[in-house]
Biopython code that builds the backbone (N, CA, C, O; Angstrom):
import numpy as np
from Bio.PDB.StructureBuilder import StructureBuilder

atoms = [
    (1, "UNK", "N", (-41.777, -27.662, -118.184)),
    (1, "UNK", "CA", (-42.763, -27.246, -119.153)),
    (1, "UNK", "C", (-42.320, -25.909, -119.755)),
    (1, "UNK", "O", (-41.797, -25.039, -119.059)),
    (2, "UNK", "N", (-42.541, -25.769, -121.051)),
    (2, "UNK", "CA", (-42.179, -24.562, -121.786)),
    (2, "UNK", "C", (-43.430, -24.017, -122.470)),
    (2, "UNK", "O", (-44.146, -24.758, -123.144)),
    (3, "UNK", "N", (-43.691, -22.721, -122.296)),
    (3, "UNK", "CA", (-44.780, -22.082, -123.043)),
    (3, "UNK", "C", (-44.169, -21.012, -123.940)),
    (3, "UNK", "O", (-43.209, -20.335, -123.573)),
    (4, "UNK", "N", (-44.756, -20.881, -125.127)),
    (4, "UNK", "CA", (-44.260, -19.944, -126.128)),
    (4, "UNK", "C", (-45.448, -19.201, -126.712)),
    (4, "UNK", "O", (-46.419, -19.817, -127.151)),
    (5, "UNK", "N", (-45.370, -17.872, -126.717)),
    (5, "UNK", "CA", (-46.452, -17.067, -127.297)),
    (5, "UNK", "C", (-45.840, -15.950, -128.129)),
    (5, "UNK", "O", (-44.980, -15.208, -127.657)),
    (6, "UNK", "N", (-46.293, -15.841, -129.370)),
    (6, "UNK", "CA", (-45.824, -14.764, -130.243)),
    (6, "UNK", "C", (-46.502, -13.470, -129.812)),
    (6, "UNK", "O", (-47.728, -13.402, -129.725)),
    (7, "UNK", "N", (-45.696, -12.442, -129.544)),
    (7, "UNK", "CA", (-46.258, -11.169, -129.106)),
    (7, "UNK", "C", (-46.208, -10.111, -130.205)),
    (7, "UNK", "O", (-46.939, -9.123, -130.139)),
    (8, "UNK", "N", (-45.360, -10.304, -131.211)),
    (8, "UNK", "CA", (-45.359, -9.395, -132.360)),
    (8, "UNK", "C", (-44.612, -10.038, -133.519)),
    (8, "UNK", "O", (-43.815, -10.958, -133.341)),
    (9, "UNK", "N", (-44.892, -9.530, -134.694)),
    (9, "UNK", "CA", (-44.207, -10.014, -135.884)),
    (9, "UNK", "C", (-44.425, -9.052, -137.029)),
    (9, "UNK", "O", (-45.499, -8.466, -137.163)),
    (10, "UNK", "N", (-43.401, -8.890, -137.859)),
    (10, "UNK", "CA", (-43.528, -8.005, -139.012)),
    (10, "UNK", "C", (-42.440, -8.303, -140.039)),
    (10, "UNK", "O", (-41.397, -8.875, -139.723)),
    (11, "UNK", "N", (-42.713, -7.902, -141.265)),
    (11, "UNK", "CA", (-41.722, -8.012, -142.330)),
    (11, "UNK", "C", (-40.710, -6.896, -142.138)),
    (11, "UNK", "O", (-41.066, -5.777, -141.768)),
    (12, "UNK", "N", (-39.442, -7.210, -142.394)),
    (12, "UNK", "CA", (-38.404, -6.201, -142.210)),
    (12, "UNK", "C", (-37.696, -5.827, -143.503)),
    (12, "UNK", "O", (-36.904, -4.885, -143.516)),
    (13, "UNK", "N", (-37.961, -6.538, -144.582)),
    (13, "UNK", "CA", (-37.313, -6.241, -145.853)),
    (13, "UNK", "C", (-37.952, -5.059, -146.549)),
    (13, "UNK", "O", (-39.123, -4.749, -146.330)),
    (14, "UNK", "N", (-37.174, -4.404, -147.386)),
    (14, "UNK", "CA", (-37.679, -3.249, -148.126)),
    (14, "UNK", "C", (-38.572, -3.668, -149.286)),
    (14, "UNK", "O", (-39.528, -2.967, -149.618)),
    (15, "UNK", "N", (-38.273, -4.783, -149.893)),
    (15, "UNK", "CA", (-39.036, -5.265, -151.045)),
    (15, "UNK", "C", (-40.284, -5.993, -150.557)),
    (15, "UNK", "O", (-40.198, -6.746, -149.587)),
    (16, "UNK", "N", (-41.440, -5.800, -151.190)),
    (16, "UNK", "CA", (-42.675, -6.451, -150.715)),
    (16, "UNK", "C", (-42.620, -7.981, -150.729)),
    (16, "UNK", "O", (-43.358, -8.631, -149.989)),
    (17, "UNK", "N", (-41.755, -8.559, -151.560)),
    (17, "UNK", "CA", (-41.646, -10.021, -151.613)),
    (17, "UNK", "C", (-40.445, -10.544, -150.838)),
    (17, "UNK", "O", (-40.084, -11.714, -150.963)),
    (18, "UNK", "N", (-39.834, -9.693, -150.047)),
    (18, "UNK", "CA", (-38.664, -10.066, -149.265)),
    (18, "UNK", "C", (-39.041, -11.095, -148.196)),
    (18, "UNK", "O", (-40.096, -10.984, -147.572)),
    (19, "UNK", "N", (-38.179, -12.096, -147.984)),
    (19, "UNK", "CA", (-38.460, -13.087, -146.945)),
    (19, "UNK", "C", (-38.062, -12.611, -145.548)),
    (19, "UNK", "O", (-38.202, -13.365, -144.585)),
    (20, "UNK", "N", (-37.576, -11.392, -145.418)),
    (20, "UNK", "CA", (-37.083, -10.895, -144.137)),
    (20, "UNK", "C", (-38.231, -10.619, -143.172)),
    (20, "UNK", "O", (-39.113, -9.808, -143.458)),
    (21, "UNK", "N", (-38.211, -11.300, -142.026)),
    (21, "UNK", "CA", (-39.236, -11.110, -141.003)),
    (21, "UNK", "C", (-38.594, -11.096, -139.623)),
    (21, "UNK", "O", (-37.499, -11.624, -139.423)),
    (22, "UNK", "N", (-39.289, -10.489, -138.688)),
    (22, "UNK", "CA", (-38.877, -10.491, -137.291)),
    (22, "UNK", "C", (-40.084, -10.872, -136.452)),
    (22, "UNK", "O", (-41.164, -10.305, -136.613)),
    (23, "UNK", "N", (-39.898, -11.833, -135.557)),
    (23, "UNK", "CA", (-40.952, -12.249, -134.639)),
    (23, "UNK", "C", (-40.446, -12.178, -133.210)),
    (23, "UNK", "O", (-39.316, -12.576, -132.928)),
    (24, "UNK", "N", (-41.270, -11.678, -132.315)),
    (24, "UNK", "CA", (-40.907, -11.593, -130.903)),
    (24, "UNK", "C", (-41.784, -12.562, -130.125)),
    (24, "UNK", "O", (-43.005, -12.575, -130.281)),
    (25, "UNK", "N", (-41.151, -13.369, -129.287)),
    (25, "UNK", "CA", (-41.836, -14.432, -128.559)),
    (25, "UNK", "C", (-41.582, -14.307, -127.063)),
    (25, "UNK", "O", (-40.454, -14.077, -126.627)),
    (26, "UNK", "N", (-42.643, -14.463, -126.290)),
    (26, "UNK", "CA", (-42.523, -14.552, -124.843)),
    (26, "UNK", "C", (-42.415, -16.033, -124.516)),
    (26, "UNK", "O", (-43.338, -16.804, -124.782)),
    (27, "UNK", "N", (-41.287, -16.428, -123.938)),
    (27, "UNK", "CA", (-41.012, -17.830, -123.641)),
    (27, "UNK", "C", (-40.885, -17.991, -122.135)),
    (27, "UNK", "O", (-40.133, -17.265, -121.485)),
    (28, "UNK", "N", (-41.626, -18.949, -121.585)),
    (28, "UNK", "CA", (-41.481, -19.308, -120.178)),
    (28, "UNK", "C", (-40.943, -20.723, -120.135)),
    (28, "UNK", "O", (-41.597, -21.661, -120.590)),
    (29, "UNK", "N", (-39.745, -20.873, -119.585)),
    (29, "UNK", "CA", (-39.063, -22.163, -119.524)),
    (29, "UNK", "C", (-38.871, -22.519, -118.052)),
    (29, "UNK", "O", (-38.015, -21.953, -117.373)),
    (30, "UNK", "N", (-39.680, -23.467, -117.567)),
    (30, "UNK", "CA", (-39.645, -23.883, -116.163)),
    (30, "UNK", "C", (-39.702, -22.699, -115.203)),
    (30, "UNK", "O", (-38.925, -22.619, -114.252)),
    (31, "UNK", "N", (-40.631, -21.785, -115.464)),
    (31, "UNK", "CA", (-40.875, -20.670, -114.559)),
    (31, "UNK", "C", (-40.084, -19.404, -114.840)),
    (31, "UNK", "O", (-40.407, -18.358, -114.277)),
    (32, "UNK", "N", (-39.061, -19.451, -115.686)),
    (32, "UNK", "CA", (-38.283, -18.253, -116.019)),
    (32, "UNK", "C", (-38.767, -17.686, -117.342)),
    (32, "UNK", "O", (-38.963, -18.428, -118.305)),
    (33, "UNK", "N", (-38.963, -16.357, -117.394)),
    (33, "UNK", "CA", (-39.445, -15.702, -118.611)),
    (33, "UNK", "C", (-38.301, -15.093, -119.412)),
    (33, "UNK", "O", (-37.372, -14.502, -118.862)),
    (34, "UNK", "N", (-38.400, -15.257, -120.723)),
    (34, "UNK", "CA", (-37.439, -14.695, -121.665)),
    (34, "UNK", "C", (-38.218, -14.099, -122.831)),
    (34, "UNK", "O", (-39.226, -14.665, -123.254)),
    (35, "UNK", "N", (-37.766, -12.974, -123.351)),
    (35, "UNK", "CA", (-38.337, -12.430, -124.578)),
    (35, "UNK", "C", (-37.297, -12.640, -125.669)),
    (35, "UNK", "O", (-36.205, -12.074, -125.629)),
    (36, "UNK", "N", (-37.665, -13.470, -126.649)),
    (36, "UNK", "CA", (-36.734, -13.877, -127.699)),
    (36, "UNK", "C", (-37.164, -13.271, -129.025)),
    (36, "UNK", "O", (-38.331, -13.345, -129.410)),
    (37, "UNK", "N", (-36.210, -12.674, -129.713)),
    (37, "UNK", "CA", (-36.448, -12.102, -131.036)),
    (37, "UNK", "C", (-35.858, -13.067, -132.064)),
    (37, "UNK", "O", (-34.673, -13.396, -132.024)),
    (38, "UNK", "N", (-36.714, -13.509, -132.984)),
    (38, "UNK", "CA", (-36.301, -14.427, -134.050)),
    (38, "UNK", "C", (-36.302, -13.648, -135.354)),
    (38, "UNK", "O", (-37.335, -13.127, -135.773)),
    (39, "UNK", "N", (-35.141, -13.568, -135.996)),
    (39, "UNK", "CA", (-35.023, -12.854, -137.271)),
    (39, "UNK", "C", (-34.757, -13.861, -138.376)),
    (39, "UNK", "O", (-33.874, -14.712, -138.260)),
    (40, "UNK", "N", (-35.525, -13.757, -139.441)),
    (40, "UNK", "CA", (-35.357, -14.630, -140.596)),
    (40, "UNK", "C", (-35.097, -13.756, -141.815)),
    (40, "UNK", "O", (-35.791, -12.764, -142.040)),
    (41, "UNK", "N", (-34.100, -14.130, -142.593)),
    (41, "UNK", "CA", (-33.761, -13.358, -143.784)),
    (41, "UNK", "C", (-33.248, -14.299, -144.861)),
    (41, "UNK", "O", (-33.130, -15.503, -144.631)),
    (42, "UNK", "N", (-32.948, -13.767, -146.015)),
    (42, "UNK", "CA", (-32.574, -14.606, -147.152)),
    (42, "UNK", "C", (-31.278, -15.381, -146.924)),
    (42, "UNK", "O", (-31.024, -16.358, -147.629)),
    (43, "UNK", "N", (-30.462, -14.978, -145.971)),
    (43, "UNK", "CA", (-29.197, -15.666, -145.705)),
    (43, "UNK", "C", (-29.264, -16.594, -144.498)),
    (43, "UNK", "O", (-28.255, -17.207, -144.149)),
    (44, "UNK", "N", (-30.409, -16.715, -143.856)),
    (44, "UNK", "CA", (-30.543, -17.583, -142.691)),
    (44, "UNK", "C", (-31.447, -16.971, -141.641)),
    (44, "UNK", "O", (-32.362, -16.207, -141.951)),
    (45, "UNK", "N", (-31.177, -17.320, -140.397)),
    (45, "UNK", "CA", (-31.989, -16.794, -139.302)),
    (45, "UNK", "C", (-31.129, -16.695, -138.050)),
    (45, "UNK", "O", (-30.044, -17.272, -137.977)),
    (46, "UNK", "N", (-31.635, -15.948, -137.056)),
    (46, "UNK", "CA", (-30.899, -15.790, -135.807)),
    (46, "UNK", "C", (-31.868, -15.534, -134.660)),
    (46, "UNK", "O", (-33.011, -15.126, -134.863)),
    (47, "UNK", "N", (-31.376, -15.786, -133.451)),
    (47, "UNK", "CA", (-32.109, -15.538, -132.213)),
    (47, "UNK", "C", (-31.347, -14.513, -131.392)),
    (47, "UNK", "O", (-30.119, -14.445, -131.456)),
    (48, "UNK", "N", (-32.076, -13.716, -130.622)),
    (48, "UNK", "CA", (-31.453, -12.805, -129.670)),
    (48, "UNK", "C", (-32.416, -12.597, -128.507)),
    (48, "UNK", "O", (-33.628, -12.755, -128.655)),
    (49, "UNK", "N", (-31.866, -12.244, -127.358)),
    (49, "UNK", "CA", (-32.703, -11.820, -126.241)),
    (49, "UNK", "C", (-33.063, -10.361, -126.494)),
    (49, "UNK", "O", (-32.199, -9.555, -126.839)),
    (50, "UNK", "N", (-34.337, -10.024, -126.324)),
    (50, "UNK", "CA", (-34.781, -8.655, -126.573)),
    (50, "UNK", "C", (-33.985, -7.683, -125.714)),
    (50, "UNK", "O", (-33.819, -7.888, -124.511)),
    (51, "UNK", "N", (-33.494, -6.619, -126.349)),
    (51, "UNK", "CA", (-32.761, -5.585, -125.637)),
    (51, "UNK", "C", (-31.305, -5.910, -125.362)),
    (51, "UNK", "O", (-30.605, -5.106, -124.746)),
    (52, "UNK", "N", (-30.832, -7.064, -125.802)),
    (52, "UNK", "CA", (-29.448, -7.475, -125.564)),
    (52, "UNK", "C", (-28.682, -7.518, -126.875)),
    (52, "UNK", "O", (-29.270, -7.732, -127.935)),
    (53, "UNK", "N", (-27.384, -7.318, -126.808)),
    (53, "UNK", "CA", (-26.525, -7.478, -127.973)),
    (53, "UNK", "C", (-26.202, -8.956, -128.136)),
    (53, "UNK", "O", (-26.281, -9.728, -127.180)),
    (54, "UNK", "N", (-25.839, -9.342, -129.349)),
    (54, "UNK", "CA", (-25.384, -10.698, -129.593)),
    (54, "UNK", "C", (-26.459, -11.607, -130.136)),
    (54, "UNK", "O", (-27.585, -11.193, -130.409)),
    (55, "UNK", "N", (-26.073, -12.867, -130.283)),
    (55, "UNK", "CA", (-26.958, -13.899, -130.822)),
    (55, "UNK", "C", (-26.969, -15.108, -129.902)),
    (55, "UNK", "O", (-25.964, -15.447, -129.276)),
    (56, "UNK", "N", (-28.127, -15.748, -129.835)),
    (56, "UNK", "CA", (-28.248, -16.975, -129.057)),
    (56, "UNK", "C", (-27.851, -18.160, -129.919)),
    (56, "UNK", "O", (-28.120, -18.189, -131.119)),
    (57, "UNK", "N", (-27.203, -19.143, -129.291)),
    (57, "UNK", "CA", (-26.907, -20.397, -129.976)),
    (57, "UNK", "C", (-26.980, -21.530, -128.964)),
    (57, "UNK", "O", (-26.890, -21.304, -127.757)),
    (58, "UNK", "N", (-27.142, -22.744, -129.462)),
    (58, "UNK", "CA", (-27.200, -23.906, -128.573)),
    (58, "UNK", "C", (-25.891, -24.675, -128.648)),
    (58, "UNK", "O", (-25.295, -24.812, -129.716)),
    (59, "UNK", "N", (-25.457, -25.171, -127.503)),
    (59, "UNK", "CA", (-24.277, -26.029, -127.413)),
    (59, "UNK", "C", (-24.791, -27.450, -127.237)),
    (59, "UNK", "O", (-25.283, -27.807, -126.167)),
    (60, "UNK", "N", (-24.679, -28.256, -128.278)),
    (60, "UNK", "CA", (-25.242, -29.609, -128.237)),
    (60, "UNK", "C", (-24.480, -30.524, -127.283)),
    (60, "UNK", "O", (-25.052, -31.497, -126.790)),
    (61, "UNK", "N", (-23.218, -30.244, -127.013)),
    (61, "UNK", "CA", (-22.447, -31.083, -126.095)),
    (61, "UNK", "C", (-22.918, -30.929, -124.654)),
    (61, "UNK", "O", (-22.932, -31.898, -123.895)),
    (62, "UNK", "N", (-23.307, -29.703, -124.272)),
    (62, "UNK", "CA", (-23.731, -29.455, -122.892)),
    (62, "UNK", "C", (-25.234, -29.251, -122.763)),
    (62, "UNK", "O", (-25.743, -29.084, -121.655)),
    (63, "UNK", "N", (-25.961, -29.263, -123.903)),
    (63, "UNK", "CA", (-27.414, -29.069, -123.929)),
    (63, "UNK", "C", (-27.801, -27.758, -123.235)),
    (63, "UNK", "O", (-28.697, -27.718, -122.392)),
    (64, "UNK", "N", (-27.091, -26.682, -123.620)),
    (64, "UNK", "CA", (-27.326, -25.366, -123.028)),
    (64, "UNK", "C", (-27.481, -24.315, -124.127)),
    (64, "UNK", "O", (-27.177, -24.560, -125.294)),
    (65, "UNK", "N", (-27.963, -23.136, -123.720)),
    (65, "UNK", "CA", (-28.094, -21.991, -124.626)),
    (65, "UNK", "C", (-27.122, -20.911, -124.157)),
    (65, "UNK", "O", (-26.999, -20.647, -122.961)),
    (66, "UNK", "N", (-26.434, -20.290, -125.119)),
    (66, "UNK", "CA", (-25.466, -19.239, -124.832)),
    (66, "UNK", "C", (-25.803, -17.998, -125.647)),
    (66, "UNK", "O", (-26.449, -18.080, -126.692)),
    (67, "UNK", "N", (-25.352, -16.843, -125.149)),
    (67, "UNK", "CA", (-25.426, -15.595, -125.905)),
    (67, "UNK", "C", (-23.996, -15.220, -126.264)),
    (67, "UNK", "O", (-23.124, -15.160, -125.397)),
    (68, "UNK", "N", (-23.759, -14.967, -127.550)),
    (68, "UNK", "CA", (-22.417, -14.634, -128.007)),
    (68, "UNK", "C", (-22.414, -13.243, -128.632)),
    (68, "UNK", "O", (-23.199, -12.942, -129.531)),
    (69, "UNK", "N", (-21.504, -12.399, -128.127)),
    (69, "UNK", "CA", (-21.322, -11.051, -128.657)),
    (69, "UNK", "C", (-19.913, -10.984, -129.237)),
    (69, "UNK", "O", (-18.936, -11.255, -128.539)),
    (70, "UNK", "N", (-19.814, -10.624, -130.508)),
    (70, "UNK", "CA", (-18.524, -10.508, -131.185)),
    (70, "UNK", "C", (-18.306, -9.039, -131.528)),
    (70, "UNK", "O", (-19.172, -8.396, -132.122)),
    (71, "UNK", "N", (-17.138, -8.511, -131.146)),
    (71, "UNK", "CA", (-16.827, -7.112, -131.459)),
    (71, "UNK", "C", (-15.343, -6.990, -131.794)),
    (71, "UNK", "O", (-14.533, -7.834, -131.409)),
    (72, "UNK", "N", (-15.005, -5.935, -132.513)),
    (72, "UNK", "CA", (-13.611, -5.694, -132.869)),
    (72, "UNK", "C", (-12.811, -5.365, -131.624)),
    (72, "UNK", "O", (-13.244, -4.594, -130.767)),
    (73, "UNK", "N", (-11.632, -5.967, -131.544)),
    (73, "UNK", "CA", (-10.740, -5.705, -130.431)),
    (73, "UNK", "C", (-9.514, -4.947, -130.908)),
    (73, "UNK", "O", (-9.473, -4.462, -132.039)),
    (74, "UNK", "N", (-8.525, -4.848, -130.046)),
    (74, "UNK", "CA", (-7.289, -4.175, -130.409)),
    (74, "UNK", "C", (-6.507, -4.959, -131.448)),
    (74, "UNK", "O", (-6.658, -6.175, -131.564)),
    (75, "UNK", "N", (-5.674, -4.261, -132.200)),
    (75, "UNK", "CA", (-4.804, -4.854, -133.221)),
    (75, "UNK", "C", (-5.590, -5.692, -134.225)),
    (75, "UNK", "O", (-5.132, -6.754, -134.647)),
    (76, "UNK", "N", (-6.759, -5.218, -134.603)),
    (76, "UNK", "CA", (-7.610, -5.882, -135.607)),
    (76, "UNK", "C", (-8.067, -7.274, -135.185)),
    (76, "UNK", "O", (-8.432, -8.088, -136.033)),
    (77, "UNK", "N", (-8.052, -7.547, -133.920)),
    (77, "UNK", "CA", (-8.533, -8.836, -133.426)),
    (77, "UNK", "C", (-10.011, -8.774, -133.092)),
    (77, "UNK", "O", (-10.646, -7.726, -133.206)),
    (78, "UNK", "N", (-10.543, -9.901, -132.682)),
    (78, "UNK", "CA", (-11.946, -9.978, -132.278)),
    (78, "UNK", "C", (-12.032, -10.316, -130.802)),
    (78, "UNK", "O", (-11.285, -11.157, -130.302)),
    (79, "UNK", "N", (-12.942, -9.658, -130.110)),
    (79, "UNK", "CA", (-13.279, -10.020, -128.739)),
    (79, "UNK", "C", (-14.598, -10.768, -128.783)),
    (79, "UNK", "O", (-15.574, -10.285, -129.357)),
    (80, "UNK", "N", (-14.629, -11.942, -128.180)),
    (80, "UNK", "CA", (-15.844, -12.749, -128.158)),
    (80, "UNK", "C", (-16.265, -12.933, -126.714)),
    (80, "UNK", "O", (-15.530, -13.492, -125.900)),
    (81, "UNK", "N", (-17.467, -12.452, -126.412)),
    (81, "UNK", "CA", (-18.039, -12.614, -125.078)),
    (81, "UNK", "C", (-19.119, -13.681, -125.185)),
    (81, "UNK", "O", (-20.101, -13.506, -125.907)),
    (82, "UNK", "N", (-18.940, -14.775, -124.476)),
    (82, "UNK", "CA", (-19.859, -15.905, -124.546)),
    (82, "UNK", "C", (-20.442, -16.141, -123.150)),
    (82, "UNK", "O", (-19.705, -16.425, -122.206)),
    (83, "UNK", "N", (-21.765, -16.024, -123.024)),
    (83, "UNK", "CA", (-22.419, -16.123, -121.726)),
    (83, "UNK", "C", (-23.474, -17.225, -121.738)),
    (83, "UNK", "O", (-24.313, -17.280, -122.637)),
    (84, "UNK", "N", (-23.428, -18.095, -120.743)),
    (84, "UNK", "CA", (-24.454, -19.121, -120.566)),
    (84, "UNK", "C", (-25.753, -18.444, -120.142)),
    (84, "UNK", "O", (-25.746, -17.595, -119.251)),
    (85, "UNK", "N", (-26.871, -18.813, -120.773)),
    (85, "UNK", "CA", (-28.176, -18.270, -120.398)),
    (85, "UNK", "C", (-28.843, -19.288, -119.474)),
    (85, "UNK", "O", (-29.400, -20.287, -119.927)),
    (86, "UNK", "N", (-28.776, -19.019, -118.196)),
    (86, "UNK", "CA", (-29.330, -19.926, -117.184)),
    (86, "UNK", "C", (-30.839, -20.039, -117.332)),
    (86, "UNK", "O", (-31.533, -19.026, -117.422)),
    (87, "UNK", "N", (-31.346, -21.249, -117.355)),
    (87, "UNK", "CA", (-32.784, -21.485, -117.355)),
    (87, "UNK", "C", (-33.437, -21.562, -118.719)),
    (87, "UNK", "O", (-34.616, -21.903, -118.812)),
    (88, "UNK", "N", (-32.702, -21.254, -119.786)),
    (88, "UNK", "CA", (-33.257, -21.329, -121.138)),
    (88, "UNK", "C", (-32.711, -22.579, -121.813)),
    (88, "UNK", "O", (-31.498, -22.742, -121.949)),
    (89, "UNK", "N", (-33.610, -23.457, -122.231)),
    (89, "UNK", "CA", (-33.190, -24.731, -122.816)),
    (89, "UNK", "C", (-33.208, -24.681, -124.341)),
    (89, "UNK", "O", (-33.945, -23.886, -124.925)),
    (90, "UNK", "N", (-32.404, -25.521, -124.986)),
    (90, "UNK", "CA", (-32.444, -25.618, -126.445)),
    (90, "UNK", "C", (-33.835, -25.969, -126.969)),
    (90, "UNK", "O", (-34.195, -25.549, -128.068)),
    (91, "UNK", "N", (-34.620, -26.726, -126.214)),
    (91, "UNK", "CA", (-35.977, -27.072, -126.637)),
    (91, "UNK", "C", (-36.862, -25.835, -126.773)),
    (91, "UNK", "O", (-37.757, -25.804, -127.618)),
    (92, "UNK", "N", (-36.621, -24.827, -125.957)),
    (92, "UNK", "CA", (-37.388, -23.580, -126.077)),
    (92, "UNK", "C", (-37.101, -22.908, -127.418)),
    (92, "UNK", "O", (-38.021, -22.418, -128.072)),
    (93, "UNK", "N", (-35.838, -22.882, -127.832)),
    (93, "UNK", "CA", (-35.505, -22.296, -129.130)),
    (93, "UNK", "C", (-36.091, -23.127, -130.266)),
    (93, "UNK", "O", (-36.547, -22.573, -131.266)),
    (94, "UNK", "N", (-36.084, -24.445, -130.122)),
    (94, "UNK", "CA", (-36.713, -25.312, -131.125)),
    (94, "UNK", "C", (-38.203, -25.013, -131.219)),
    (94, "UNK", "O", (-38.775, -25.029, -132.309)),
    (95, "UNK", "N", (-38.831, -24.743, -130.081)),
    (95, "UNK", "CA", (-40.253, -24.401, -130.067)),
    (95, "UNK", "C", (-40.536, -23.086, -130.775)),
    (95, "UNK", "O", (-41.549, -22.954, -131.462)),
    (96, "UNK", "N", (-39.643, -22.109, -130.612)),
    (96, "UNK", "CA", (-39.800, -20.829, -131.310)),
    (96, "UNK", "C", (-39.689, -21.049, -132.821)),
    (96, "UNK", "O", (-40.468, -20.483, -133.588)),
    (97, "UNK", "N", (-38.733, -21.863, -133.246)),
    (97, "UNK", "CA", (-38.594, -22.171, -134.678)),
    (97, "UNK", "C", (-39.869, -22.830, -135.193)),
    (97, "UNK", "O", (-40.372, -22.469, -136.257)),
    (98, "UNK", "N", (-40.392, -23.797, -134.439)),
    (98, "UNK", "CA", (-41.622, -24.488, -134.836)),
    (98, "UNK", "C", (-42.777, -23.498, -134.977)),
    (98, "UNK", "O", (-43.511, -23.528, -135.965)),
    (99, "UNK", "N", (-42.933, -22.616, -133.979)),
    (99, "UNK", "CA", (-44.026, -21.634, -134.009)),
    (99, "UNK", "C", (-43.874, -20.688, -135.198)),
    (99, "UNK", "O", (-44.857, -20.365, -135.865)),
    (100, "UNK", "N", (-42.657, -20.248, -135.462)),
    (100, "UNK", "CA", (-42.419, -19.312, -136.571)),
    (100, "UNK", "C", (-42.671, -19.988, -137.919)),
    (100, "UNK", "O", (-43.348, -19.423, -138.778)),
    (101, "UNK", "N", (-42.130, -21.190, -138.107)),
    (101, "UNK", "CA", (-42.282, -21.879, -139.392)),
    (101, "UNK", "C", (-43.725, -22.263, -139.683)),
    (101, "UNK", "O", (-44.130, -22.321, -140.844)),
    (102, "UNK", "N", (-44.500, -22.524, -138.639)),
    (102, "UNK", "CA", (-45.894, -22.927, -138.816)),
    (102, "UNK", "C", (-46.873, -21.778, -138.603)),
    (102, "UNK", "O", (-48.087, -21.985, -138.579)),
    (103, "UNK", "N", (-46.342, -20.569, -138.449)),
    (103, "UNK", "CA", (-47.155, -19.352, -138.278)),
    (103, "UNK", "C", (-48.178, -19.497, -137.149)),
    (103, "UNK", "O", (-49.348, -19.149, -137.306)),
    (104, "UNK", "N", (-47.722, -20.010, -136.024)),
    (104, "UNK", "CA", (-48.596, -20.198, -134.865)),
    (104, "UNK", "C", (-48.560, -18.925, -134.022)),
    (104, "UNK", "O", (-47.503, -18.534, -133.527)),
    (105, "UNK", "N", (-49.694, -18.294, -133.863)),
    (105, "UNK", "CA", (-49.767, -17.047, -133.100)),
    (105, "UNK", "C", (-50.242, -17.279, -131.668)),
    (105, "UNK", "O", (-49.901, -16.510, -130.770)),
    (106, "UNK", "N", (-51.034, -18.341, -131.451)),
    (106, "UNK", "CA", (-51.529, -18.584, -130.098)),
    (106, "UNK", "C", (-50.442, -19.261, -129.261)),
    (106, "UNK", "O", (-49.431, -19.721, -129.793)),
    (107, "UNK", "N", (-50.660, -19.315, -127.963)),
    (107, "UNK", "CA", (-49.684, -19.921, -127.059)),
    (107, "UNK", "C", (-49.583, -21.418, -127.303)),
    (107, "UNK", "O", (-50.591, -22.101, -127.485)),
    (108, "UNK", "N", (-48.344, -21.922, -127.303)),
    (108, "UNK", "CA", (-48.132, -23.367, -127.386)),
    (108, "UNK", "C", (-47.386, -23.811, -126.140)),
    (108, "UNK", "O", (-46.652, -23.032, -125.532)),
    (109, "UNK", "N", (-47.578, -25.064, -125.767)),
    (109, "UNK", "CA", (-46.929, -25.634, -124.593)),
    (109, "UNK", "C", (-46.146, -26.861, -125.014)),
    (109, "UNK", "O", (-46.659, -27.728, -125.721)),
    (110, "UNK", "N", (-44.892, -26.928, -124.570)),
    (110, "UNK", "CA", (-44.045, -28.085, -124.826)),
    (110, "UNK", "C", (-43.823, -28.803, -123.507)),
    (110, "UNK", "O", (-43.495, -28.178, -122.498)),
    (111, "UNK", "N", (-44.000, -30.102, -123.519)),
    (111, "UNK", "CA", (-43.746, -30.897, -122.319)),
    (111, "UNK", "C", (-42.845, -32.063, -122.684)),
    (111, "UNK", "O", (-42.745, -32.447, -123.850)),
    (112, "UNK", "N", (-42.192, -32.618, -121.681)),
    (112, "UNK", "CA", (-41.416, -33.837, -121.885)),
    (112, "UNK", "C", (-42.258, -35.001, -121.401)),
    (112, "UNK", "O", (-43.251, -34.805, -120.700)),
    (113, "UNK", "N", (-41.869, -36.199, -121.767)),
    (113, "UNK", "CA", (-42.644, -37.378, -121.374)),
    (113, "UNK", "C", (-42.783, -37.486, -119.865)),
    (113, "UNK", "O", (-43.817, -37.938, -119.375)),
    (114, "UNK", "N", (-41.762, -37.081, -119.120)),
    (114, "UNK", "CA", (-41.830, -37.192, -117.667)),
    (114, "UNK", "C", (-42.858, -36.257, -117.053)),
    (114, "UNK", "O", (-43.304, -36.491, -115.930)),
    (115, "UNK", "N", (-43.252, -35.184, -117.775)),
    (115, "UNK", "CA", (-44.254, -34.246, -117.267)),
    (115, "UNK", "C", (-45.666, -34.581, -117.705)),
    (115, "UNK", "O", (-46.618, -33.975, -117.213)),
    (116, "UNK", "N", (-45.829, -35.527, -118.613)),
    (116, "UNK", "CA", (-47.164, -35.827, -119.140)),
    (116, "UNK", "C", (-47.965, -36.676, -118.189)),
    (116, "UNK", "O", (-49.111, -37.017, -118.483)),
]
sb = StructureBuilder()
sb.init_structure("model")
sb.init_model(0)
sb.init_chain("A")
sb.init_seg("    ")
for serial, (resi, resn, name, xyz) in enumerate(atoms, 1):
    if name == "N":
        sb.init_residue(resn, " ", resi, " ")
    sb.init_atom(name, np.array(xyz, "f"), 0.0, 1.0, " ", f" {name:<3s}", serial, name[0])
structure = sb.get_structure()
């Protein structure tokens, strides 16, 4: 079972009609708590764990969530640190997208058929 509750949200763009927003969600995925920051802007959107560097992404082949940090390395190369986020499922991120797109502020619960 996954529960998702929006704990804060605000516009981040300088222009009053800017689509830039940031929403912070408390997500509980099978007993583990995560605070996820969802940023939406004119060029797309991104997820991050609150207080952490990098961006969250889902790996559809392994059905897992990872945090990726990209930074400049030596000789103009890139260092990529990719970490599996244990206990956070892709469905939780889908739930955050659903809550953000539908402007849901109250807690929502996601279940699978086996839990119903």
